[in-house]
C-alpha positions in Angstrom: -5.3 -14.4 -0.6 -6.6 -12.8 -3.8 -4.9 -11.2 -6.8 -1.8 -11.7 -8.8 0.7 -10.2 -6.3 -0.8 -12.1 -3.4 -0.7 -15.3 -5.5 3.0 -14.8 -6.0 3.6 -14.3 -2.3 1.7 -17.6 -1.7 3.6 -19.4 -4.4 6.9 -18.3 -2.8 5.6 -19.9 0.5 5.7 -16.5 2.2 3.2 -14.9 4.5 2.5 -11.2 5.0 2.9 -10.4 8.7 0.3 -8.5 10.7 1.0 -4.8 10.0 2.5 -3.0 13.0 1.2 0.2 14.5 3.4 3.3 14.6 5.6 3.4 17.6 5.8 7.3 17.7 4.1 10.3 16.3 3.6 9.3 12.7 1.3 7.2 10.5 2.3 3.8 8.9 1.3 5.1 5.4 -0.1 8.0 3.5 -2.0 8.1 0.2 -1.4 11.2 -1.9 -1.5 12.1 -5.6 -1.5 8.5 -6.9 1.3 7.5 -4.5 1.4 5.4 -1.4 4.2 6.2 1.0 5.1 3.6 3.6 6.9 4.6 6.8 10.1 2.8 7.7 9.6 -0.8 8.5 11.8 -2.8 10.8 12.5 -6.6 10.5 9.6 -7.5 12.7 8.6 -11.2 13.1 6.2 -12.6 15.6 6.0 -9.3 17.4 9.6 -8.6 17.9 12.7 -7.4 16.0 14.2 -10.4 14.3 17.7 -8.9 13.8 19.3 -6.5 16.2 22.7 -4.9 16.4 25.2 -3.7 13.8 26.2 -5.3 10.5 29.9 -6.1 10.6 29.9 -6.4 14.3 26.8 -8.3 15.7 25.0 -9.3 12.5 26.4 -11.3 9.5 25.7 -10.2 6.0 23.3 -13.0 5.3 21.3 -12.3 8.5 21.2 -8.6 7.4 19.8 -9.7 4.0 17.1 -11.8 5.7 16.3 -8.8 7.9 15.8 -6.7 4.8 13.5 -9.3 3.4 11.4 -9.1 6.5 11.3 -5.3 6.1 10.0 -5.8 2.5 7.3 -8.2 3.7 6.3 -5.6 6.4 6.2 -2.9 3.7 3.8 -5.1 1.6 1.7 -5.8 4.7 1.3 -2.1 5.2 0.5 -1.6 1.5 -2.2 -4.4 1.8 -3.8 -2.6 4.7 -3.6 0.8 2.9 -4.9 -0.5 -0.4 -7.0 -3.6 0.3 -5.6 -5.1 -2.9 -1.9 -5.2 -3.7 -2.7 -5.4 -7.4 -3.4 -1.6 -7.1 0.4 -1.1 -7.1 1.5 0.1 -10.5 5.2 0.6 -9.6 7.5 0.5 -6.7 9.2 3.9 -7.1 11.7 4.1 -4.3 13.2 2.2 -1.4 15.2 4.0 1.2 17.3 1.4 3.1 19.1 2.1 6.4 21.6 -0.4 7.8 22.9 -0.2 11.4 26.6 -0.8 10.7 30.0 -0.9 12.4 32.2 1.9 11.2 34.2 -0.3 8.8 31.2 -2.1 7.3 30.7 -1.1 3.6 28.3 -3.6 2.1 25.1 -1.6 2.7 23.9 -2.2 -0.8 24.3 -6.0 -0.4 22.1 -5.9 2.7 19.3 -3.9 1.1 19.5 -6.3 -2.0 17.6 -8.7 0.3 14.6 -6.4 0.0 15.1 -5.3 -3.5 15.5 -8.8 -4.9 12.4 -10.1 -3.0 10.3 -7.2 -4.1 11.2 -7.7 -7.8 10.5 -11.5 -7.4 7.1 -10.7 -5.9 6.1 -7.6 -8.0 7.9 -8.5 -11.3 8.8 -5.5 -13.4 6.5 -3.3 -11.1 9.1 -4.0 -8.4 12.1 -2.4 -10.2 12.8 0.7 -8.3 15.2 3.5 -7.4 16.8 3.3 -3.9 19.4 4.4 -1.5 21.3 2.1 0.9 23.0 4.0 3.7 24.7 3.0 7.0 24.0 4.6 10.4 25.2 4.0 13.9 21.8 2.9 15.3 18.1 2.4 14.4 14.9 2.2 16.5 14.6 -0.8 18.8 18.3 -1.6 18.0 17.1 -3.0 14.6 19.8 -4.0 12.1 17.8 -2.7 9.1 15.0 -0.2 8.4 13.4 0.3 5.0 10.7 2.7 3.7 9.0 2.7 0.3 7.1 4.8 -2.2 4.6 3.2 -4.6 2.7 4.5 -7.5 -0.9 3.2 -7.3 -4.1 3.3 -9.2 
């Protein structure tokens, strides 16, 4: 690994996963006007979804936070593929977090904090971002969490 951001990933004893191909008619990322948009990333690990089902029914809060962390690592893996060098990131502008949740589950922000906290830890102040955290009845491949991102890049 090279660069400051990748050194932080290594220091945290984390590994960027192999970026996944799109599973439908879309692209994993788009560069436009100094921004990098990353399509929604699932909590993929070793080729499969690591957390399936609904928060508040099948998935505990801590497992949901871990799933959000995996989504964040998958976002960074896509960014690495798109940019070649993660140090080209100047700011994480936005995370959109979707949580598959039972009707009475209301801790969506706590779940997405798993990704937010990890991205700030890795990116430092460049990782502070705007975001949404919403609940839904289901996500692709029965994933518990899906997160997309928008970065400002040089």
